[in-house]
C-alpha positions in Angstrom: -109.8 -20.1 -1.7 -111.6 -16.8 -2.3 -108.3 -15.0 -2.9 -107.1 -17.6 -5.2 -110.4 -17.6 -7.1 -110.3 -13.9 -7.4 -106.7 -14.0 -8.6 -107.8 -16.4 -11.4 -110.9 -14.5 -12.4 -109.8 -10.9 -12.6 -107.1 -11.4 -15.2 -109.5 -13.4 -17.4 -112.2 -10.8 -17.0 -109.9 -8.0 -17.9 -108.7 -9.9 -21.0 -112.3 -10.4 -22.1 -113.1 -6.7 -21.6 -110.1 -5.6 -23.6 -110.8 -8.2 -26.3 -114.3 -6.8 -26.7 -113.1 -3.2 -26.6 -110.6 -3.8 -29.4 -112.5 -6.3 -31.6 -115.9 -4.6 -31.6 -114.9 -1.7 -33.9 -113.6 -4.3 -36.4 -116.8 -6.3 -36.0 -118.9 -3.2 -36.6 -116.9 -2.3 -39.7 -117.4 -5.7 -41.3 -121.1 -6.1 -40.4 -121.8 -2.5 -41.7 -120.2 -3.5 -45.0 -122.9 -6.1 -45.4 -125.9 -4.1 -44.2 -128.5 -2.5 -46.5 -128.6 1.3 -46.4 -131.7 1.4 -44.3 -130.0 -0.7 -41.6 -127.0 1.6 -41.6 -128.9 4.8 -41.1 -131.5 3.3 -38.7 -131.7 4.9 -35.3 -131.9 1.4 -33.8 -128.5 -0.3 -34.0 -128.5 -3.5 -36.1 -125.8 -5.7 -34.6 -126.4 -8.7 -36.9 -127.5 -8.0 -40.5 -130.4 -10.3 -41.3 -130.6 -9.4 -45.0 -126.9 -9.1 -46.1 -125.9 -7.5 -49.3 -122.7 -7.4 -51.4 -123.7 -4.1 -53.1 -121.3 -2.1 -51.0 -118.4 -4.3 -52.0 -119.3 -4.0 -55.7 -119.4 -0.2 -55.3 -115.9 -0.3 -53.7 -114.3 -2.6 -56.2 -115.8 -0.7 -59.2 -114.6 2.6 -57.9 -112.5 4.6 -60.4 -108.9 3.4 -60.4 -109.3 0.8 -57.7 -107.0 -1.8 -59.2 -104.4 0.9 -60.1 -104.4 1.9 -56.4 -104.1 -1.7 -55.3 -101.0 -2.1 -57.6 -99.5 1.2 -56.3 -100.0 0.2 -52.6 -98.4 -3.3 -53.1 -95.6 -1.9 -55.2 -94.7 0.8 -52.6 -95.1 -1.4 -49.6 -93.3 -4.5 -50.8 -90.4 -2.4 -52.2 -90.0 -0.4 -49.0 -90.0 -3.6 -46.9 -87.4 -5.3 -49.1 -85.2 -2.3 -49.3 -85.3 -1.8 -45.5 -84.5 -5.5 -44.9 -81.4 -5.3 -47.2 -80.0 -2.1 -45.7 -80.9 -3.0 -42.1 -79.4 -6.5 -42.4 -76.0 -5.0 -43.4 -76.2 -2.3 -40.8 -77.3 -4.7 -38.0 -74.4 -7.1 -38.9 -71.9 -4.2 -38.8 -73.2 -3.0 -35.4 -73.4 -6.4 -33.8 -70.1 -7.9 -35.1 -67.7 -5.0 -35.7 -66.2 -2.5 -33.3 -65.7 0.9 -34.8 -65.5 4.5 -33.7 -68.9 6.1 -33.2 -70.7 2.7 -32.8 -72.6 3.8 -29.7 -73.5 7.1 -31.2 -74.9 5.2 -34.3 -77.0 3.1 -32.0 -78.3 6.1 -30.2 -79.1 7.9 -33.4 -81.1 4.8 -34.5 -83.1 4.9 -31.3 -83.8 8.6 -31.7 -84.9 8.1 -35.3 -87.3 5.4 -34.2 -89.0 7.9 -31.8 -89.1 10.8 -34.3 -92.7 11.6 -35.4 -92.8 11.6 -39.2 -95.9 13.8 -39.3 -93.9 16.9 -38.2 -91.6 16.4 -41.2 -94.2 16.3 -43.9 -93.7 19.9 -45.0 -89.9 19.5 -45.4 -90.4 16.2 -47.2 -92.9 17.9 -49.6 -90.4 20.6 -50.3 -87.6 18.1 -51.0 -89.8 16.0 -53.4 -91.2 19.1 -55.1 -87.7 20.6 -55.7 -86.7 17.2 -57.3 -89.9 17.2 -59.6 -90.9 13.9 -58.1 -94.5 14.7 -57.0 -97.1 12.1 -58.0 -94.4 9.5 -58.2 -94.1 6.2 -56.3 -90.3 6.4 -55.9 -90.3 9.1 -53.1 -93.0 7.2 -51.2 -91.0 4.0 -51.4 -87.8 5.7 -50.2 -89.5 7.5 -47.3 -91.4 4.5 -46.2 -88.2 2.5 -46.2 -86.7 5.2 -43.9 -89.7 5.1 -41.6 -89.3 1.4 -40.9 -85.5 1.2 -41.1 -84.6 2.1 -37.4 -86.9 -0.5 -36.0 -85.6 -3.1 -38.5 -81.9 -2.3 -37.7 -82.6 -2.4 -33.9 -84.4 -5.7 -34.0 -82.0 -7.5 -36.4 -79.1 -6.4 -34.4 -80.3 -8.5 -31.5 -80.6 -11.6 -33.7 -77.2 -11.1 -35.3 -75.6 -10.7 -31.9 -77.3 -13.9 -30.7 -75.6 -16.0 -33.4 -72.3 -17.4 -31.9 -69.2 -16.1 -33.6 -67.8 -19.6 -33.5 -70.2 -20.7 -36.3 -68.8 -18.1 -38.6 -65.2 -18.8 -37.6 -65.8 -22.5 -38.4 -67.1 -21.7 -41.8 -64.1 -19.4 -42.5 -61.8 -22.3 -41.5 -63.6 -24.6 -43.9 -62.8 -22.2 -46.7 -65.8 -19.9 -46.9 -65.4 -16.2 -47.4 -66.9 -13.7 -45.0 -69.8 -13.2 -47.3 -70.4 -16.9 -47.8 -70.3 -17.5 -44.1 -72.9 -14.8 -43.5 -75.2 -16.2 -46.3 -74.9 -19.9 -45.4 -74.6 -19.7 -41.6 -75.9 -16.4 -40.1 -78.7 -15.5 -42.6 -80.8 -18.7 -42.1 -80.8 -18.2 -38.3 -82.3 -14.7 -38.8 -85.6 -15.9 -40.2 -87.7 -15.0 -37.0 -86.3 -11.5 -37.0 -86.8 -11.0 -40.7 -90.4 -12.2 -40.3 -91.1 -9.8 -37.4 -89.6 -6.8 -39.1 -91.3 -7.6 -42.4 -94.7 -7.6 -40.6 -94.0 -4.4 -38.9 -92.7 -2.7 -42.1 -95.7 -4.0 -44.1 -98.3 -2.7 -41.7 -96.5 0.7 -41.3 -96.1 1.3 -45.0 -99.5 -0.1 -45.9 -101.4 2.2 -43.5 -99.4 5.4 -44.0 -101.6 8.4 -44.9 -100.0 11.9 -44.4 -97.1 11.5 -46.8 -99.2 10.1 -49.7 -101.8 12.8 -49.0 -99.3 15.7 -49.7 -97.1 14.0 -52.3 -99.4 12.1 -54.6 -102.7 13.6 -55.9 -103.4 11.7 -59.1 -102.7 8.3 -60.5 -99.8 7.6 -58.0 -102.2 7.5 -55.0 -102.4 4.5 -52.7 -105.3 2.8 -50.9 -105.4 4.9 -47.7 -106.4 7.9 -49.9 -109.0 5.8 -51.7 -110.8 5.3 -48.4 -111.6 9.0 -48.3 -113.3 9.1 -51.7 -116.7 7.5 -50.9 -118.7 10.7 -50.6 -121.9 11.7 -52.5 -123.8 14.9 -52.9 -125.9 13.8 -49.9 -123.1 12.9 -47.5 -120.8 9.9 -46.9 -121.6 6.5 -48.4 -120.9 4.6 -45.2 -121.7 1.2 -46.6 -119.1 1.6 -49.4 -116.7 3.1 -47.0 -116.9 0.2 -44.6 -116.7 -2.3 -47.5 -113.6 -0.5 -48.7 -112.1 -0.5 -45.2 -112.7 -4.2 -44.9 -111.0 -4.8 -48.3 -108.1 -2.6 -47.2 -107.7 -4.6 -44.0 -107.6 -8.0 -45.6 -104.0 -8.0 -46.9 -102.7 -7.0 -43.4 -104.7 -9.9 -41.8 -103.5 -12.3 -44.4 -99.8 -11.3 -43.9 -100.2 -11.4 -40.2 -101.8 -14.9 -40.2 -99.0 -16.1 -42.5 -96.2 -14.6 -40.4 -97.7 -14.4 -36.9 -96.0 -17.5 -35.3 -92.5 -16.5 -36.3 -93.2 -12.8 -36.0 -94.4 -12.9 -32.4 -91.4 -15.0 -31.4 -89.1 -12.7 -33.3 -90.3 -9.6 -31.7 -89.9 -11.1 -28.2 -86.5 -12.6 -28.9 -85.2 -9.5 -30.7 -86.1 -7.4 -27.7 -84.0 -9.4 -25.2 -81.0 -10.7 -27.2 -77.8 -8.9 -27.8 
C-alpha cells in the first residue's frame, strides 16, 4: 500500500511543482501590472495588490503608435499563417499522395529547415531586404515569418493527409469529381485538427518573433514585440507599464489558444503519429 500510495502521490506532486514554476512568472506579470508604483519598487514583495490601479494599462494603451503596432502585428501574423497553410497544404498533399524522384530528400530538407536557428541568419536576411529596398516594410516580415513556420506546417499536415484513405478520393473521382474537387470536398474537411494545430503554432511563432523585426523595421512598420522595449524613462524602466504592456501582448495568444486548444492538442498528437 505504501508503494502504491507513493506511486500516486509523486506524479501529482511533480505536476503541482511544475505548474507553480511555469505559472508564477505569468501571475507576477499580471499582478505587477495592477500594482501602484510604491508596491512595485517595495523591498517587501507584494504578492496580492490590495489597492489595484489601471494607470499602467492606460499608459500602455496611450503609448505613441500603439494601435498602429497592433494593426501591424495582426497583419503580419495572420498573413504569414494563412500563406503558410496554403503552401504547406499543397506540399503536404504532394508528399503524402504522390511518388516522385527526390521525395525522401525533400522530406529530409523539411526536417533540417525545421531545426535551423533563424537567429544566425538575421544578418543575411537583413542584407537581402536592404538590397531590395524593403526595409521598414511589412512584406519581408510576412514572407520570412511564413518561411519560419512552413516546415512544421508541412510536416504536420503530411501526417493528416496520409491518414485519409485514398478510397475516399477514388470514390469521389468515380462519382464525377475532378482531383481538385475531391480534395476540397473530401480531404480538406478531414484536415481541420491539423489546420488548427499548425495555425496555433504559426500564430504564436510569428506573434512573438523579435530579432527579425528588430533589424528590419525601425519606424512605423514595427510590431508589438519591439513596443515592449519602449517603456523607459529618464529614471529607469517603467515596470508597471512594461508589465501592463506584456499582459496586453499576451492576451491575443491566450484567446487564440482557448479557441483552438481542443482541436489543436488533438491535432498535434495525431499529426505526430500518423502517416
